[in-house]
N, C-alpha and C positions, 0 to 999 in steps of 0.2 A: 443758717439758723441754729446749727448745733452750738456754735460758740456764743450765741445770743439767747440760748434756751431759757435761762433764768428770767430774762426780760419778758419773754412771752408767758411763762408760767406765773410770773408776778401779776400779770393782767388776766389770768384765768384761762389761758389758751393751752390746750393739750396738743402737742405736735406728734403726728404720726406720718411717716413716709410710706409710700407704696411703690413697689417696683415689680417689674415683670420677671425679675430674676428668681431663681429657685430659693426656697427658704434657707438652705445651708449657705448659699452665697450671700444672702442678705444678712444672716447672722454674722458671717465673717466680716462683712462691711461695717456692721455696728461695732465689732471689736476693733478692727483695724483703724477706724476713724474716731474711736472713742465717742460714738454718738450717744447722747443722753436720752434718745427716744427710739422706739422700735421702728423697724422697717418690715412692713408686711408684704406678702407676695400676692400679686394679681396675675396668675398664670395666663399667658397669651392675651392679657388685657381684657379678659371676659367679664370680670366683676365691676371694674371701674373705668379703665381706659377707653374701651370701646363704647359703653353706654354714655360716657361723658364727652364723647367725640375727641378724645385725647390719644388717638391711635393713628399712626402713619402706616397704612396698610402696605405700601410699596416696600417699606424697609422692615416691617413687622416689629416696630418699636413704639413705645409710648412716648408721647410728646411731654416734656417736663412742664409742670404747672404747679402753682400754689393755689389751693382752694381753702377758703375760710368758711366753715360751716358752723352756724349758730347752734346752740343746744336744741333748738326747735327742729333742726334738720334743714333749715333754709340756707341756701348758698348766699352769703352776704358780701363776698369779695373774691375776685379771682384774677390770676395772671396766667395766661396760656402762652407758652413759647411758640415761636413760628415753626421750629423744627427741633430735632434732638440735640443740636449743638447750641441752641439759644437757651441758656439756663436762667430760670427765674431767680430773683433775689428777694430777700426780705428787705423791705424799705419802709419809709415813714408812712406811706399810704396804707400798707398792711398793718403796721403797728397802730395807726389811728383807727382802722376798722376793728381791730381786736379791742382796743380801749373803749370804743363806742358801745361794745356789747355789755360793758359794766359787770363783768364776771368777777367772782371772788378768786383770790390767788389760789394756786394749786401748790401744795407742798410736795416737793420732789427731792429725791436723793441725788446727789451728784454722781456722775459716772465713776466707775472704779477703774482708773487707768492701770492700777497694779495687776488687774486680772487679764490684761491684754496679752495676746500672743502674736507679736508681729510676724508678718509673713504668711498668715493663714490665707488671706485674699490676695495680698500683694505686699511688697516691701514698702512700707510707708515712706521711707527715706527718699524714694525716687520722686515723690510728688513735688517737692520744692524745686528741684532742677527742671522738672518737666514744665511746671507752670511759669517758672522764670524764663525759660526758653520761649514759650509762647508770648509772654509779656514783652520781652525784648524784640521779638519779631514783629509784633503789632506796632510797637513804638517806631521801628524802622519803616514799616509799611505806610504809616500815617504821613510820614514825611515825603513819600514818593507818589502818593495818590493825588491826582488833581481834581477828580470828580467829588463834589461836595457830599453827595449821598453816600458814596462808597467810603469816603473818609470818616463820615459820621458813624457808619457801621463799624469800621475798624476801631475808632475811638471807643465805641460802646464795648466791644470785645476786649479791648485793652483795659478798660475800667473793670470789667467783670473778672478778668484774669488777675488784676491787682487785688481785688477782694478775695479771690481764691488764695493768693499768696499769703494774705493776712490770716485767713482761716487756717491754712497749713501751719503757719508759725504758732498760732494759738493752740492748735491741736498738738503740735510737737511739745510745747511747754506743758500742756496738760499730761501728756504721756510721760514726760520726765519726772513729774511730781509723784508718779506711782511707784 
């Protein structure tokens, strides 16, 4: 969503991420990934994750989700991951739901990649080899798995990792501009 941010704000959507991580860690993530939107803290999932049934008690983690809330407060679209490893993605269904709200565009300032301090949260440069390794492993696994259901799941993860690689490339380019 970060690299498609303007597409959303042009349709009047305001993106806000919520994490159970501490505020300092969330601020570092915003800087490290050049996120153009804030990441708010929901400590221990008390404010949103648990009330919205997005909490995996056994692991004490929030389950990733995308929720589209209309200005009236009504939940109009949602994607709930099956677990912490199943990452939601922005897709045409979500964009269609945003467009259907008929909101006025939001004027936003682009992120300031020149203000970034790499390494505060993690070394950004490790993301590409990390996701490339996962991508290649999923590619190899799909050729070995005979079970159709398992192969479909691996192909889904392979596609998701490919989208992550593209987002990392776009973020790297944005950071270089600063």
